[in-house]
N, CA, C and O atoms as CSV, one atom per row, in Angstrom:
chain,resi,resn,atom,element,x,y,z
A,1,MET,N,N,0.840,-1.180,0.000
A,1,MET,CA,C,0.000,0.000,0.000
A,1,MET,C,C,0.882,1.238,0.000
A,1,MET,O,O,1.908,1.287,0.678
A,2,ALA,N,N,0.473,2.227,-0.762
A,2,ALA,CA,C,1.230,3.474,-0.858
A,2,ALA,C,C,1.105,4.246,0.450
A,2,ALA,O,O,0.129,4.102,1.187
A,3,SER,N,N,2.114,5.065,0.719
A,3,SER,CA,C,2.044,5.864,1.934
A,3,SER,C,C,0.909,6.882,1.811
A,3,SER,O,O,0.580,7.350,0.721
A,4,ILE,N,N,0.336,7.202,2.942
A,4,ILE,CA,C,-0.808,8.120,2.969
A,4,ILE,C,C,-0.417,9.482,2.408
A,4,ILE,O,O,-1.228,10.149,1.765
A,5,SER,N,N,0.828,9.897,2.653
A,5,SER,CA,C,1.266,11.214,2.178
A,5,SER,C,C,1.239,11.300,0.657
A,5,SER,O,O,0.888,12.342,0.104
A,6,LYS,N,N,1.605,10.221,-0.022
A,6,LYS,CA,C,1.585,10.218,-1.488
A,6,LYS,C,C,0.158,10.304,-2.020
A,6,LYS,O,O,-0.101,10.990,-3.010
A,7,ILE,N,N,-0.756,9.615,-1.369
A,7,ILE,CA,C,-2.154,9.639,-1.797
A,7,ILE,C,C,-2.738,11.041,-1.594
A,7,ILE,O,O,-3.437,11.560,-2.465
A,8,VAL,N,N,-2.450,11.646,-0.445
A,8,VAL,CA,C,-2.954,12.984,-0.139
A,8,VAL,C,C,-2.352,14.005,-1.096
A,8,VAL,O,O,-3.047,14.898,-1.580
A,9,GLN,N,N,-1.061,13.870,-1.366
A,9,GLN,CA,C,-0.376,14.785,-2.280
A,9,GLN,C,C,-0.999,14.718,-3.674
A,9,GLN,O,O,-1.185,15.748,-4.322
A,10,ASN,N,N,-1.314,13.540,-4.123
A,10,ASN,CA,C,-1.925,13.362,-5.434
A,10,ASN,C,C,-3.326,13.976,-5.478
A,10,ASN,O,O,-3.723,14.539,-6.498
A,11,GLU,N,N,-4.073,13.871,-4.382
A,11,GLU,CA,C,-5.404,14.469,-4.324
A,11,GLU,C,C,-5.322,15.994,-4.345
A,11,GLU,O,O,-6.168,16.653,-4.950
A,12,LYS,N,N,-4.311,16.555,-3.689
A,12,LYS,CA,C,-4.119,18.003,-3.726
A,12,LYS,C,C,-3.823,18.464,-5.157
A,12,LYS,O,O,-4.292,19.514,-5.594
A,13,ARG,N,N,-3.047,17.666,-5.866
A,13,ARG,CA,C,-2.755,17.977,-7.261
A,13,ARG,C,C,-4.033,17.970,-8.091
A,13,ARG,O,O,-4.229,18.838,-8.941
A,14,ARG,N,N,-4.897,16.995,-7.846
A,14,ARG,CA,C,-6.148,16.896,-8.594
A,14,ARG,C,C,-7.013,18.135,-8.372
A,14,ARG,O,O,-7.634,18.637,-9.309
A,15,VAL,N,N,-7.053,18.626,-7.136
A,15,VAL,CA,C,-7.830,19.825,-6.818
A,15,VAL,C,C,-7.241,21.045,-7.522
A,15,VAL,O,O,-7.977,21.850,-8.093
A,16,LEU,N,N,-5.906,21.183,-7.483
A,16,LEU,CA,C,-5.252,22.315,-8.142
A,16,LEU,C,C,-5.460,22.286,-9.648
A,16,LEU,O,O,-5.645,23.332,-10.271
A,17,ILE,N,N,-5.431,21.110,-10.229
A,17,ILE,CA,C,-5.628,20.983,-11.678
A,17,ILE,C,C,-7.016,21.483,-12.064
A,17,ILE,O,O,-7.165,22.232,-13.030
A,18,SER,N,N,-8.024,21.070,-11.311
A,18,SER,CA,C,-9.381,21.517,-11.632
A,18,SER,C,C,-9.556,23.011,-11.370
A,18,SER,O,O,-10.320,23.677,-12.069
A,19,LYS,N,N,-8.856,23.540,-10.370
A,19,LYS,CA,C,-8.981,24.952,-10.029
A,19,LYS,C,C,-8.374,25.860,-11.109
A,19,LYS,O,O,-8.944,26.898,-11.444
A,20,TYR,N,N,-7.215,25.459,-11.650
A,20,TYR,CA,C,-6.484,26.306,-12.590
A,20,TYR,C,C,-6.649,25.899,-14.057
A,20,TYR,O,O,-6.017,26.498,-14.927
A,21,SER,N,N,-7.464,24.920,-14.346
A,21,SER,CA,C,-7.558,24.428,-15.725
A,21,SER,C,C,-8.036,25.501,-16.694
A,21,SER,O,O,-7.497,25.644,-17.791
A,22,ARG,N,N,-9.039,26.243,-16.286
A,22,ARG,CA,C,-9.585,27.299,-17.155
A,22,ARG,C,C,-8.535,28.384,-17.424
A,22,ARG,O,O,-8.361,28.834,-18.556
A,23,LYS,N,N,-7.847,28.787,-16.365
A,23,LYS,CA,C,-6.832,29.833,-16.487
A,23,LYS,C,C,-5.671,29.368,-17.358
A,23,LYS,O,O,-5.142,30.137,-18.161
A,24,ARG,N,N,-5.276,28.103,-17.196
A,24,ARG,CA,C,-4.179,27.560,-18.004
A,24,ARG,C,C,-4.547,27.550,-19.487
A,24,ARG,O,O,-3.724,27.885,-20.339
A,25,GLU,N,N,-5.786,27.164,-19.789
A,25,GLU,CA,C,-6.237,27.151,-21.184
A,25,GLU,C,C,-6.174,28.541,-21.792
A,25,GLU,O,O,-5.691,28.711,-22.912
A,26,ASP,N,N,-6.665,29.544,-21.053
A,26,ASP,CA,C,-6.659,30.924,-21.558
A,26,ASP,C,C,-5.241,31.426,-21.805
A,26,ASP,O,O,-4.963,32.042,-22.834
A,27,LEU,N,N,-4.349,31.160,-20.858
A,27,LEU,CA,C,-2.962,31.623,-21.011
A,27,LEU,C,C,-2.260,30.922,-22.176
A,27,LEU,O,O,-1.468,31.542,-22.885
A,28,LYS,N,N,-2.544,29.644,-22.373
A,28,LYS,CA,C,-1.939,28.916,-23.494
A,28,LYS,C,C,-2.459,29.453,-24.824
A,28,LYS,O,O,-1.704,29.602,-25.785
A,29,ARG,N,N,-3.766,29.742,-24.866
A,29,ARG,CA,C,-4.361,30.274,-26.092
A,29,ARG,C,C,-3.758,31.636,-26.454
A,29,ARG,O,O,-3.524,31.927,-27.627
A,30,LYS,N,N,-3.510,32.468,-25.430
A,30,LYS,CA,C,-2.924,33.792,-25.657
A,30,LYS,C,C,-1.427,33.721,-25.953
A,30,LYS,O,O,-0.864,34.639,-26.550
A,31,GLY,N,N,-0.794,32.640,-25.539
A,31,GLY,CA,C,0.656,32.509,-25.728
A,31,GLY,C,C,1.445,33.222,-24.647
A,31,GLY,O,O,2.623,33.524,-24.840
A,32,ASP,N,N,0.817,33.495,-23.511
A,32,ASP,CA,C,1.471,34.185,-22.401
A,32,ASP,C,C,2.155,33.159,-21.492
A,32,ASP,O,O,1.626,32.792,-20.443
A,33,PHE,N,N,3.324,32.710,-21.909
A,33,PHE,CA,C,4.014,31.647,-21.188
A,33,PHE,C,C,4.702,32.146,-19.923
A,33,PHE,O,O,5.003,31.354,-19.030
A,34,ALA,N,N,4.951,33.445,-19.837
A,34,ALA,CA,C,5.544,34.005,-18.617
A,34,ALA,C,C,4.544,33.911,-17.460
A,34,ALA,O,O,4.912,33.538,-16.346
A,35,SER,N,N,3.295,34.246,-17.726
A,35,SER,CA,C,2.263,34.141,-16.690
A,35,SER,C,C,1.931,32.683,-16.398
A,35,SER,O,O,1.608,32.327,-15.264
A,36,LEU,N,N,2.009,31.864,-17.399
A,36,LEU,CA,C,1.747,30.435,-17.223
A,36,LEU,C,C,2.794,29.813,-16.302
A,36,LEU,O,O,2.494,28.901,-15.531
A,37,ASP,N,N,4.014,30.312,-16.390
A,37,ASP,CA,C,5.103,29.801,-15.556
A,37,ASP,C,C,4.930,30.188,-14.090
A,37,ASP,O,O,5.489,29.530,-13.212
A,38,LYS,N,N,4.175,31.232,-13.815
A,38,LYS,CA,C,3.971,31.696,-12.442
A,38,LYS,C,C,2.885,30.908,-11.702
A,38,LYS,O,O,2.768,31.007,-10.481
A,39,LEU,N,N,2.101,30.135,-12.434
A,39,LEU,CA,C,1.082,29.299,-11.798
A,39,LEU,C,C,1.760,28.179,-11.014
A,39,LEU,O,O,2.904,27.833,-11.307
A,40,PRO,N,N,1.072,27.604,-10.021
A,40,PRO,CA,C,1.671,26.506,-9.263
A,40,PRO,C,C,2.039,25.322,-10.168
A,40,PRO,O,O,1.292,24.975,-11.082
A,41,LYS,N,N,3.180,24.719,-9.907
A,41,LYS,CA,C,3.638,23.604,-10.739
A,41,LYS,C,C,2.684,22.412,-10.662
A,41,LYS,O,O,2.492,21.696,-11.645
A,42,ASN,N,N,2.092,22.208,-9.490
A,42,ASN,CA,C,1.182,21.075,-9.328
A,42,ASN,C,C,-0.167,21.291,-9.999
A,42,ASN,O,O,-1.021,20.405,-9.964
A,43,SER,N,N,-0.375,22.452,-10.609
A,43,SER,CA,C,-1.634,22.670,-11.322
A,43,SER,C,C,-1.561,22.151,-12.756
A,43,SER,O,O,-2.544,22.218,-13.495
A,44,SER,N,N,-0.402,21.635,-13.146
A,44,SER,CA,C,-0.250,21.059,-14.476
A,44,SER,C,C,-0.802,19.634,-14.482
A,44,SER,O,O,-0.465,18.847,-13.597
A,45,PRO,N,N,-1.640,19.286,-15.456
A,45,PRO,CA,C,-2.230,17.939,-15.484
A,45,PRO,C,C,-1.206,16.819,-15.672
A,45,PRO,O,O,-1.501,15.660,-15.379
A,46,VAL,N,N,-0.031,17.144,-16.147
A,46,VAL,CA,C,0.988,16.129,-16.375
A,46,VAL,C,C,1.515,15.564,-15.052
A,46,VAL,O,O,2.002,14.434,-15.007
A,47,ARG,N,N,1.419,16.339,-13.994
A,47,ARG,CA,C,1.963,15.921,-12.702
A,47,ARG,C,C,1.027,14.989,-11.929
A,47,ARG,O,O,1.430,14.419,-10.915
A,48,TYR,N,N,-0.215,14.827,-12.391
A,48,TYR,CA,C,-1.158,13.935,-11.721
A,48,TYR,C,C,-0.810,12.487,-12.049
A,48,TYR,O,O,-0.472,12.167,-13.188
A,49,ARG,N,N,-0.892,11.619,-11.054
A,49,ARG,CA,C,-0.545,10.212,-11.227
A,49,ARG,C,C,-1.769,9.362,-10.946
A,49,ARG,O,O,-2.396,9.508,-9.897
A,50,ASN,N,N,-2.118,8.477,-11.870
A,50,ASN,CA,C,-3.227,7.553,-11.623
A,50,ASN,C,C,-2.818,6.575,-10.533
A,50,ASN,O,O,-1.751,5.965,-10.601
A,51,ARG,N,N,-3.666,6.433,-9.539
A,51,ARG,CA,C,-3.386,5.524,-8.433
A,51,ARG,C,C,-4.603,4.650,-8.168
A,51,ARG,O,O,-5.739,5.033,-8.450
A,52,CYS,N,N,-4.343,3.470,-7.622
A,52,CYS,CA,C,-5.409,2.538,-7.267
A,52,CYS,C,C,-6.319,3.188,-6.235
A,52,CYS,O,O,-5.842,3.822,-5.294
A,53,GLY,N,N,-7.612,3.035,-6.407
A,53,GLY,CA,C,-8.569,3.620,-5.486
A,53,GLY,C,C,-8.611,2.939,-4.138
A,53,GLY,O,O,-9.128,3.509,-3.177
A,54,ILE,N,N,-8.078,1.729,-4.043
A,54,ILE,CA,C,-8.130,0.981,-2.792
A,54,ILE,C,C,-6.786,1.010,-2.063
A,54,ILE,O,O,-6.726,1.308,-0.870
A,55,THR,N,N,-5.710,0.697,-2.789
A,55,THR,CA,C,-4.399,0.619,-2.146
A,55,THR,C,C,-3.524,1.836,-2.374
A,55,THR,O,O,-2.588,2.072,-1.609
A,56,GLY,N,N,-3.806,2.613,-3.407
A,56,GLY,CA,C,-2.967,3.766,-3.721
A,56,GLY,C,C,-1.754,3.417,-4.550
A,56,GLY,O,O,-0.874,4.256,-4.742
A,57,ARG,N,N,-1.691,2.201,-5.041
A,57,ARG,CA,C,-0.545,1.744,-5.821
A,57,ARG,C,C,-0.485,2.485,-7.157
A,57,ARG,O,O,-1.493,2.562,-7.859
A,58,PRO,N,N,0.705,3.044,-7.527
A,58,PRO,CA,C,0.786,3.844,-8.746
A,58,PRO,C,C,1.016,3.051,-10.026
A,58,PRO,O,O,0.805,3.575,-11.120
A,59,ARG,N,N,1.441,1.809,-9.909
A,59,ARG,CA,C,1.751,1.028,-11.118
A,59,ARG,C,C,0.718,-0.053,-11.350
A,59,ARG,O,O,0.040,-0.494,-10.422
A,60,GLY,N,N,0.608,-0.473,-12.593
A,60,GLY,CA,C,-0.342,-1.530,-12.932
A,60,GLY,C,C,-1.779,-1.060,-12.808
A,60,GLY,O,O,-2.666,-1.850,-12.485
A,61,PHE,N,N,-2.016,0.207,-13.057
A,61,PHE,CA,C,-3.345,0.807,-12.907
A,61,PHE,C,C,-4.210,0.470,-14.113
A,61,PHE,O,O,-3.778,0.638,-15.253
A,62,ILE,N,N,-5.427,-0.005,-13.873
A,62,ILE,CA,C,-6.378,-0.289,-14.937
A,62,ILE,C,C,-7.414,0.821,-14.909
A,62,ILE,O,O,-8.254,0.878,-14.011
A,63,ARG,N,N,-7.348,1.698,-15.894
A,63,ARG,CA,C,-8.144,2.924,-15.911
A,63,ARG,C,C,-9.647,2.653,-15.904
A,63,ARG,O,O,-10.406,3.358,-15.239
A,64,ARG,N,N,-10.069,1.645,-16.635
A,64,ARG,CA,C,-11.503,1.370,-16.763
A,64,ARG,C,C,-12.145,1.033,-15.418
A,64,ARG,O,O,-13.312,1.351,-15.189
A,65,PHE,N,N,-11.391,0.396,-14.536
A,65,PHE,CA,C,-11.934,-0.027,-13.252
A,65,PHE,C,C,-11.433,0.815,-12.091
A,65,PHE,O,O,-12.003,0.753,-11.001
A,66,GLY,N,N,-10.378,1.604,-12.295
A,66,GLY,CA,C,-9.872,2.494,-11.261
A,66,GLY,C,C,-9.094,1.811,-10.156
A,66,GLY,O,O,-8.940,2.360,-9.066
A,67,VAL,N,N,-8.596,0.599,-10.439
A,67,VAL,CA,C,-7.811,-0.132,-9.448
A,67,VAL,C,C,-6.558,-0.702,-10.104
A,67,VAL,O,O,-6.442,-0.737,-11.329
A,68,CYS,N,N,-5.614,-1.151,-9.259
A,68,CYS,CA,C,-4.399,-1.762,-9.801
A,68,CYS,C,C,-4.672,-3.225,-10.157
A,68,CYS,O,O,-5.718,-3.778,-9.817
A,69,ARG,N,N,-3.729,-3.823,-10.834
A,69,ARG,CA,C,-3.913,-5.186,-11.337
A,69,ARG,C,C,-4.100,-6.200,-10.215
A,69,ARG,O,O,-4.852,-7.162,-10.375
A,70,ASN,N,N,-3.425,-6.000,-9.076
A,70,ASN,CA,C,-3.529,-6.951,-7.967
A,70,ASN,C,C,-4.932,-6.941,-7.360
A,70,ASN,O,O,-5.529,-7.992,-7.127
A,71,VAL,N,N,-5.441,-5.750,-7.111
A,71,VAL,CA,C,-6.783,-5.612,-6.543
A,71,VAL,C,C,-7.821,-6.074,-7.558
A,71,VAL,O,O,-8.818,-6.700,-7.196
A,72,PHE,N,N,-7.585,-5.764,-8.830
A,72,PHE,CA,C,-8.502,-6.189,-9.887
A,72,PHE,C,C,-8.641,-7.707,-9.892
A,72,PHE,O,O,-9.750,-8.232,-9.990
A,73,ARG,N,N,-7.524,-8.405,-9.788
A,73,ARG,CA,C,-7.554,-9.873,-9.791
A,73,ARG,C,C,-8.341,-10.402,-8.592
A,73,ARG,O,O,-9.119,-11.346,-8.728
A,74,GLU,N,N,-8.141,-9.799,-7.419
A,74,GLU,CA,C,-8.875,-10.236,-6.233
A,74,GLU,C,C,-10.381,-9.996,-6.387
A,74,GLU,O,O,-11.197,-10.842,-6.021
A,75,LEU,N,N,-10.733,-8.832,-6.933
A,75,LEU,CA,C,-12.154,-8.510,-7.101
A,75,LEU,C,C,-12.820,-9.434,-8.108
A,75,LEU,O,O,-13.960,-9.854,-7.913
A,76,VAL,N,N,-12.107,-9.751,-9.188
A,76,VAL,CA,C,-12.659,-10.650,-10.202
A,76,VAL,C,C,-12.801,-12.056,-9.636
A,76,VAL,O,O,-13.817,-12.715,-9.860
A,77,SER,N,N,-11.803,-12.518,-8.912
A,77,SER,CA,C,-11.862,-13.865,-8.334
A,77,SER,C,C,-12.995,-13.990,-7.326
A,77,SER,O,O,-13.612,-15.048,-7.204
A,78,SER,N,N,-13.267,-12.909,-6.606
A,78,SER,CA,C,-14.334,-12.922,-5.608
A,78,SER,C,C,-15.712,-12.737,-6.229
A,78,SER,O,O,-16.726,-12.966,-5.570
A,79,GLY,N,N,-15.756,-12.322,-7.501
A,79,GLY,CA,C,-17.017,-12.148,-8.191
A,79,GLY,C,C,-17.643,-10.779,-7.993
A,79,GLY,O,O,-18.839,-10.612,-8.230
A,80,TYR,N,N,-16.857,-9.790,-7.561
A,80,TYR,CA,C,-17.390,-8.447,-7.342
A,80,TYR,C,C,-17.512,-7.634,-8.622
A,80,TYR,O,O,-18.240,-6.642,-8.655
A,81,ILE,N,N,-16.807,-8.041,-9.681
A,81,ILE,CA,C,-16.909,-7.343,-10.958
A,81,ILE,C,C,-17.635,-8.274,-11.923
A,81,ILE,O,O,-17.071,-9.280,-12.354
A,82,PRO,N,N,-18.882,-7.947,-12.264
A,82,PRO,CA,C,-19.644,-8.838,-13.135
A,82,PRO,C,C,-19.166,-8.770,-14.583
A,82,PRO,O,O,-18.719,-7.725,-15.057
A,83,GLY,N,N,-19.267,-9.892,-15.267
A,83,GLY,CA,C,-18.939,-9.939,-16.697
A,83,GLY,C,C,-17.477,-10.154,-16.988
A,83,GLY,O,O,-17.088,-10.182,-18.156
A,84,VAL,N,N,-16.643,-10.308,-15.968
A,84,VAL,CA,C,-15.218,-10.529,-16.190
A,84,VAL,C,C,-14.877,-11.914,-15.674
A,84,VAL,O,O,-15.221,-12.274,-14.548
A,85,GLU,N,N,-14.197,-12.688,-16.510
A,85,GLU,CA,C,-13.815,-14.037,-16.128
A,85,GLU,C,C,-12.327,-14.227,-16.296
A,85,GLU,O,O,-11.694,-13.525,-17.085
A,86,LYS,N,N,-11.770,-15.152,-15.576
A,86,LYS,CA,C,-10.377,-15.514,-15.744
A,86,LYS,C,C,-10.267,-16.300,-17.051
A,86,LYS,O,O,-11.032,-17.231,-17.303
A,87,SER,N,N,-9.300,-15.903,-17.870
A,87,SER,CA,C,-9.180,-16.556,-19.169
A,87,SER,C,C,-8.398,-17.857,-19.043
A,87,SER,O,O,-7.530,-17.998,-18.181
A,88,SER,N,N,-8.717,-18.790,-19.905
A,88,SER,CA,C,-7.957,-20.034,-19.977
A,88,SER,C,C,-8.057,-20.543,-21.405
A,88,SER,O,O,-9.111,-20.447,-22.034
A,89,TRP,N,N,-6.965,-21.082,-21.913
A,89,TRP,CA,C,-6.957,-21.598,-23.269
A,89,TRP,C,C,-6.088,-22.812,-23.380
A,89,TRP,O,O,-5.963,-23.386,-24.462
């Protein structure tokens, strides 16, 4: 499980991104990169990291379900995600 500080930090980034998104678009459209540089660095959408909704794990994230591969496998095996089966051939 990821440390709580990393999860909280990522959530703060998400809030900043939504807060400054409109302003960033306007500044980019105008070409005012000096003012764009003065905005908080964490307001850039590139700095946001997809994390598992349950464990906070940053790698192996499955976007469609919002969880990492390990949690996804447990949920599928337990039958909590309908319509998904373990493949075998």
